[in-house]
C-alpha positions in Angstrom: 14.3 60.5 81.0 12.5 60.8 84.4 9.4 59.2 83.1 11.5 56.3 81.8 13.0 56.1 85.2 9.7 55.8 87.1 8.2 53.5 84.6 11.3 51.2 84.8 11.2 51.4 88.8 7.4 50.8 88.7 7.6 47.9 86.5 10.3 46.2 88.6 8.4 46.8 91.9 5.3 45.3 90.2 7.2 42.2 89.0 8.8 41.7 92.4 5.5 42.1 94.3 3.4 40.7 91.7 1.0 43.7 91.5 -0.2 45.9 88.6 2.3 48.7 87.9 -0.5 51.2 88.2 -0.5 50.5 91.9 3.0 52.0 92.0 2.9 55.8 92.5 5.8 58.3 92.7 4.7 58.9 96.3 4.6 55.3 97.4 6.7 54.2 100.2 8.2 50.8 100.3 6.3 50.2 103.5 2.9 50.9 101.7 3.9 48.4 98.9 4.8 45.9 101.6 8.4 45.6 100.4 10.8 43.8 102.9 14.6 44.1 102.9 15.0 41.1 100.4 12.5 42.8 98.1 14.5 45.9 98.3 17.8 43.9 97.2 16.0 42.4 94.5 14.7 45.7 93.3 18.5 47.3 93.8 20.0 44.5 91.7 17.4 44.9 89.0 17.7 48.4 88.9 21.4 48.5 88.7 21.5 46.2 85.8 18.7 48.1 84.0 20.5 51.4 84.2 23.9 50.1 84.1 25.0 51.8 87.4 26.0 51.0 91.0 24.2 52.5 94.0 26.5 52.6 97.0 25.3 50.4 99.9 25.2 53.3 102.3 22.8 55.4 100.0 20.7 52.2 99.2 20.2 51.7 102.8 18.5 55.0 103.1 16.0 54.6 100.3 12.6 54.3 101.5 10.2 55.3 98.6 9.7 55.2 94.8 10.5 58.8 94.6 13.7 58.3 96.7 15.0 55.6 94.3 13.9 57.6 91.2 15.8 60.6 92.3 19.0 58.4 93.3 19.0 56.9 89.8 18.6 60.4 88.2 21.6 61.7 90.2 23.6 58.6 89.5 22.9 59.0 85.7 23.5 62.8 85.8 26.9 62.2 87.4 27.8 59.6 85.0 27.0 62.0 82.2 29.1 64.8 83.5 31.8 62.4 84.1 32.1 63.4 87.8 31.3 61.3 91.1 28.1 61.6 93.0 28.4 64.4 95.5 27.5 63.4 99.1 
């Protein structure tokens, strides 16, 4: 599942920034990818729809990298599977 999450995240970023998905690495920061706040919102909406989840605003504001968003999606999906809310 983590590879599928990364693949979806990198494809979404590539689409938003109009770059090759190969340029998006797990360790890429949004700053390196030249993503501004509007790009971040577009990415968040697209990923929430793709994975059928909601990332709370306070968590979304703290995300600054591809690894961070992949990790947040993994946590959200694991919590949903376990049937429990995400722990702070």
